[in-house]
N, C-alpha and C positions, 0 to 999 in steps of 0.2 A: 504494500500500500504506500503510494507516494504522497506524502502529506505536505501541505503548505501552511504557513502561519500568518495570514494577512490581517488578523484582528487589530484594529487601531483606534476605533472610534468609541462612541458613547457607551454602549451597554456593557461591553466586556470589562470595563474598569470598575463597575459599580460594586463588585464584591471582593475586590483585591484589598488586602490589608495595607494600612498606611505605613509609610516610612519617609525619612527626610533626607534630601540631598540639596546641595546649594545651587539652585536654579532660580533666576529672577523671573517674575511675571508681573502683570499689571495689578496694582493695589486697588481692589474694588470691594465694595460692601454695600449692603442695603438693609433697610428695615422691612423689606417685603420679600423674603426668600421663597423659592418655589421648590418643594420636594420633587425628586425625580422618581418616576414609576415606569414600569414596562408597558409597552403598547401591544395589545393583542394582535397576533398575525395569523392569517389564514390563507387558504388557497385563492390565488389570483392577485395577492398583494405584491407590490414591488417597492423599490426604494432602498435607502440606506439601511433601514432596520432589517429588511429581508437579507440584504447583502451580508450584514454582520452575523445574522443568525445562520445563514448557509455556511459562511466561512468557519464559524465555530463548530457546526455539525461536521464539516469536512475534517477539521482539526482533530475532533474526537473520534472520527472513524465511522460515524453514522451515515454520512452522505458521500457519494463518490466524487461529485463535482458540483460546483455552484453554477446556477443558471441565470441568476439575477431576478428570477420570478418564483413565487411560492407555488411550485408545481406539485404534481403527485409524488415525485421522488422526495421532495422536501416533507410533504405531509407524512409519507411512510417513515422517513427518518425520525420525525417528531413522535410518531406513534411508537416507534421502537424505544425511544428514550422513555416515553411515558410507561410502556410495559415494563421496562427494566427497573424503573424507580417507583412503581406502585401508584401511578397517577392515571386517572381515567383516560382511556385511549381514544381521544377525539381527533388527533391529527392537527389540532389548533394549538398554536404556541401561546398559551395564556401565561399569567404571572407565575403560577406554580412551575410550569414547564420551563420557562425561560430562566427562572432562578436556578434550576438544576443544570440547564445547558450551559449557562455562563458561569456556573460554579465549578465544583470538582466533579465533572461529568465523565464517566468511564464507560467504555464499550466492553462487554464480556468477551473473553478470549478462550480458545480451547485448542486442542491438538489439531494441527493442520492449518491453522491461521498463520499468516505471514505479514511482514511489514514493520513500519516504524513503531507501532504500538507494542508489538511483540518484543522488539529491541528494547524499548523503554522498560517493559516488564522484566526482561532478563537482566538489564542493568540494575534495576532496583533490587532484585533477588541477589545479585552479585554483591551489592553493597551490604546486604544482610548476611553474607557468607553462606548463602543457601544454594547458589548456582555457580558451578565451577567451569562451565563450558565457555565457548566463544559466543560473542554477541552476534548472532546470525540473523535474527529477525524471523526465525522459523520456530514455531511452537511444536517442539519435538518431545520425545520421551524424557529427555533430561530436564527440559523446562517443566514438564508435567510433574516430575518427581520433586523438583524444587518447590513448586506451588503446593504440592501435597504436604511437604515438610512444614512450610509456613502455616498452612491451615491447621495442622496438628499442633504446632507450638502455641497457637493463639485460640485454640478451642473452636475453630470453625468447622463446618461440615467438610470432611476430607473427600474431595471429588477430583482434585487435580486440574479442575477447570478454574480459570481466573474470573470468577463471577463478580458482581458489583460489590458485594460485601468484602470479598478478598482484596480487590483492587483498592477500595476505599481505605481499608485498614493498612494495607501495604504502603500506601502513599501518604499516610498520616504520620504524626509525630509519635513514635513508639517508645520514647524515652521513659514514660511513666506507665506504660502498658504492662500489666502483669502477664508473665508467661505461665500458662497452666499446664498441668499434666494432661495427657490424653484422656478424654472422657471415658468413664467406666460404663458398664452395662446396668448399673443400679438404676431402677426406675425413679423418676422424679415424683415427689408428692404433688397433689393437685394444685396447691398454692405453695410456692417456695417461701420458706421462712429463713431469712438470712441470720446466721449465728453470729456474724460480726457486722459492725456498722459499715454500710456501703457509703464511702465518703462522697460528699457533694463537691463538685469541682467548679462549675460555672453555671450561670443562668442559660436556659435553653428556651428559645421562643421561635415564632414563625420565621422561617428562613434559615434557622440554624442547621448545620450539617455535621456529620461525623458519627463515630462509634457510640458516643453517649446518647445521641438521638435514637439510634437503633436499640440501645439498651432500654431506654424508656418505652419505646414501642413494644418491645418484647414483654416487658413487665405489664404494660397496659393490656396487651393481648392475653396474657396469662390471667389477668383479673377480669377479662371480659369486656373491656372498654374499647379496645382497638380491634375492629372486626374486618379491616381490609384484608385482602387475600395474602399479602406478604408485607413483611417489615422492610424498611429501607433506611438509609442514612440521612434522609431529608425531612425536616419539620415543616409540613405543609398542611393543607386543609384537613386531611383525615386525622393527622396527629393532633391538630388544634382542637378538633371536635372531641376526640377521645380524652384529651387532657381536661377540657372544660367539664365533660361528663364525670370524670374521675373526681375533680375538685368539688363539684356540686354534691356528689354522693358522700364525700368525705368531710363535708363541713368547711371547705376551704374557699377563699374568694375565687370566683370564676373568672380568672384573668386569662387563661390559656397559656400562661407562662410557667415553665418549670423552674421556680425559684427554690431556695433552700428548704422552705417549709413544705412545698409540694413534694420535692425529692425525698425528704425524710419520711413523710407519710407513705409515699410510694414504695420505698425500699426498706425503711428502718422501723416501721410501726407494725407490730405483730397483730394489731386489731384493725388493719386496713380493711376497708369495705370493698367487696367485689361488686360487680354490676348487679348481682342478685340480692345483695344484703340491704337491710333497711338503712336509709340515709343517716349519717351521723350528725349530731347537732353542731352548729357553727361555733367555733371557739370565740372567746372574747376578742374583739378586734384589737390589733396592735397598732400603735401610732405609725404614721408615715416615718420611714427611717431617718430622713434628713431634713434640715432646714438650711437655706443658703443666704449668705449675706454678701452682697456685691458692694464693696467699699471703693467708691470712685476716687476718693482722695488718695488712697494708698495703692490703687490699681491691683487690688487683691480680692479674690472670692474666697470667703471662709465658709466651710461646711461644718455644721454641727449635727450631732446625733443627740438623742434624749437621755436624761439621767433617770435615777430611780423614781423621781417624781413626775416623769413624763414631760419634762421641760428640756428644751433644746439648749443645753449649756456645755456639752462635751465637744470641744473642737476636735475634728477628725481629719480635716484636709485643708490645706492652704494652697491656692492656685493663682499664679500670676495671670493677668488678663489685660486686654485693651478694651476700654469702654468707649462710648461715643465721644467725638470731639466736642468742643464748645459750640460749634455750628450745628452739629448733629448729636446732641447729648443723649445719653441713656437716661430716660425719664425716671426720676426718683419715684418710689412708691412700693407698695406691697402687692405682690402678684402670687397667684396660685397656679402651678403648672397643670395643664390640661392632659398631659400625657402624649400630645402630638409630637412625633419625631420623624426624622428622615435620615437615611444613611448618607445621602448627598443632597446638597441644595445648590441652587444657582441664584444669581443676583442680576436680573435683566435690566433693572433701572440704573445700574451702575457699571454696565459694560459686560455683564455675563460671566463674571468670575464664579468659581465654585468653591465649596467648603464641605468638610465632612462633619458627621455626627451633629446634626441640627436638632436642637431641643427648643421647642417654642416656649416663649415667656408670655407674649401677648401678640396681637396682630402686627405690631411694629418691630419687635425685638425678639432675639433668641440667643441662646448659647450656641456656639459652633467653633470649629477649629480655625486655624490660620487658613489662608487662601491657597488654592491650587489652580493649575491651568487645565481646563477641559476634563475635569473629573479624574485627573491622573495623579495618584498618590506618590508617584516618583517625580513629580514636577511641581514643587511647592513655591510659593512666593516668599522668599527668604526675608524680604522687607517686612512682611507682616509678622514673621517670627521675631525679627530683631526689634520690632516696635512693641512687643509684649512688655507691659510695665508702663506704658504711656497711652494717653487717649489717642486712638487712631482709627476707630470704626465709625460707621454712620448710625450708631445707636445700639447695635448688637453687642453682646459680650463675647469677645473673641478670646479663645483659650489655646494653650498648648494642645496639640492633637491628642496626646495621652490623656489630658484632663478632660477634653471635650468628649472623648470616648467614655471616660468614667462617668460623667454626667449622663450621657446617653444611656449607659447600661444600668445606672443605679438610681437616678432621680426621676420618678414617674409622676403620675397624676396625684394631686394633693400636696405636693412639695411646695412649701412657702418660700418665695424668693423676695428678699428685701433689697432694693437698690437705693443707696443714699450717698450723698457727698458731704456729709457733716461729721464724719468720723474724725477722731484724733489721729494725728500722725503717729504711726507705729513703725518705727525704723526696723524693729526686730522682724516682724512678719513680712514687711516689704523686702527685706534682705533675704529672708528664707524663700520667698516666692521667686526672686530673681535667681537664687541658687538652683531652684528646681527647673529652670529653663534647660539646663544641661544635665540635671540629675532628677528627672521626672519620676523615677522609681522610688525616691526617698520622700515619704509622706510624713505627716505628723505622727510622732510616737504616742500611743494612747496613754492617757492618764492612769489607766489601770495597771500599767507596767511599773509604776512607782510604788514601792513599799518602804517607808522610812525605817521600819524595824528590821529590814533585811540587811545582810552584810553589804557594805559598800563595794563597788566594782574594783577590780585591780587598777592600779595607777596607770594612767595614760596621759601624756602631755597633751593639753588641749589649747587651742587658740582660735582666733577668728576664722569662720567659714568651715570649721569642723562639724561633723554630723554623727550622731549615733546615741546609743543607750547611755554611755558615760556622760555625754553632754547633757542628756535629759536628767540624769541623777544630779549633776552639778546644778542645773537650773532649779530643780525642785528643792534641793537642799538650801540653796541661796534664797529661794522664795520663802521657805519656812523660817529662815533667819532674818527675813525682812530686807534683803538686799536686791532681790529680783522682783521688780514691780512694773505695773502699767503695760504688761504684755502677757503672752501665754507661752508656757514651756512647750517646745516642739521637738527638741533634740538637735536643733541647729544653733551653732555658736554665732549669734548675730551681735550687732553693736550694743544692744542693751545687756546682753550677757557679759560682754567685755566690760562694760561700765560697772555692772554688779560685782564682777570679780575684783575690779580695781578698788571699789569701796570696801569690800571684805578684806582685801590685802592691807589697805591703809588702816582699817580699824584694828587689825591684828599685827601691826608693825612689820609687815612683809613688804618686799619690793613691789610697788603698785604698777605693774606693767600690763595687767589685764590678761595674762596668760596663766592657765592652771598648770603651774609647775609642781614639782614634787613637794615643796614646802607648803604650798597652798593646799594641795590635796591632803597632806597629812594633818594640817590644821582643821580642815573641814571634817575629816574622819574623826579626829579627836573630839570635836564639839558634838558631832552626831552621836558618838558612843556615850558621851556624858548625858545627853538628852534622853537617850534610850534607857540608861540606868535610872535616871530620875523618874521617867515615865513608869517604869516597872515598879519602882518603890511606892508610887502613889496608887497602884492598882490594889 
């Protein structure tokens, strides 16, 4: 099979993960973003959308050649994709079908097949040390044996054929995938009871793909909720309906999203209700997980979660941002998120630039990532990245792409967002936010990590711009002693931490350089231990 790779335009970039490279683009924004959706395609259609679809079908092996028109061959190819992925076989490329085609779409392979897809299969098996032959592009007995070995290692049905499930798992990240022993002949009980907790990894929702989606489908099928003829690795209409039915019968909010609560009832609750069981009562509703504070003065978005009194006082994330300019300000006020989101958005009023992870705040403003060219995550506007920390948008709250994705994934309907420009200048949080531009993985260390009665950490010389648990201990200890004020401990050694260290050093007749050296550390430990002894004596 001779394959070409001409995909270059709109649709095929919609599901690619974001990354950053230094490429300049036009700096545009708007208060009226337009979410991007697929356009249904059917027999007789022509145009760029059809060209892109056919090119992708050729690339994945479902179509022999592109004709430029949605003809019978195209409809047959679409039907084949739908059959393999458990979608109704209409031959029409609807949203569900296109999400599969432009995602991780695989063509089943078997003995006798030839071409580039077989070569790619052999290469991947070779990377896993399962195939020792030459990369021939011929699905021969050696290839079949390697596929069988992979299926046995990962508890798949051992057929030697590279089916959808095998190809999806083979081409996924297997670093955390457990290798199981070959299945035994012991019959399974009617409903599996897991003796160990099945760990929750990530939220699964409409459009999600991968082995975890199939695991959810298999469990829902076992419980009687997923009734489609076969399980797949795609979370589409049938999975959505099954999840909602499961949630309704198990007293969970009917969101259609497999969050941690739904996952734990599905896999880790021994009283889980099957489709034939009486519905379980709804639990007491839990508060919305987060509240957000957009601080225009400091160009920082602070995210809080709730404390034991259900009040949003626990700082959990600090994100650098670009709010609106003075000409196009981000309007102060209190907003409640509706839950409307889009993976990509465009800004036609300001030149058509695009951004990722759009989360609507109101009709005029939204959270979203820095700007990109033509939906291409490999072609960002580095000017918009460099301007994070200053007013630079047309009213939207522009974020580091990592933070925009976090908001997109974690902040849904009911989340309260406060935008204000009357906050006090907080050099500590502003410095931490700027530090995260290049260290986005380092977030606020949770307050629950601090225990004043615990042993102090081992000595580590600390100074400005350091980050970590020892910095957090330093901040909390200085806070209790009255030196660290007017900001929040995050684990980042900012200017207010440095000033607090200087004040402590000066009060204890140490060299006041703002660096936690060994003498400063020893003095803090000495005072901490004295306070611990005094506290125990009073109990």
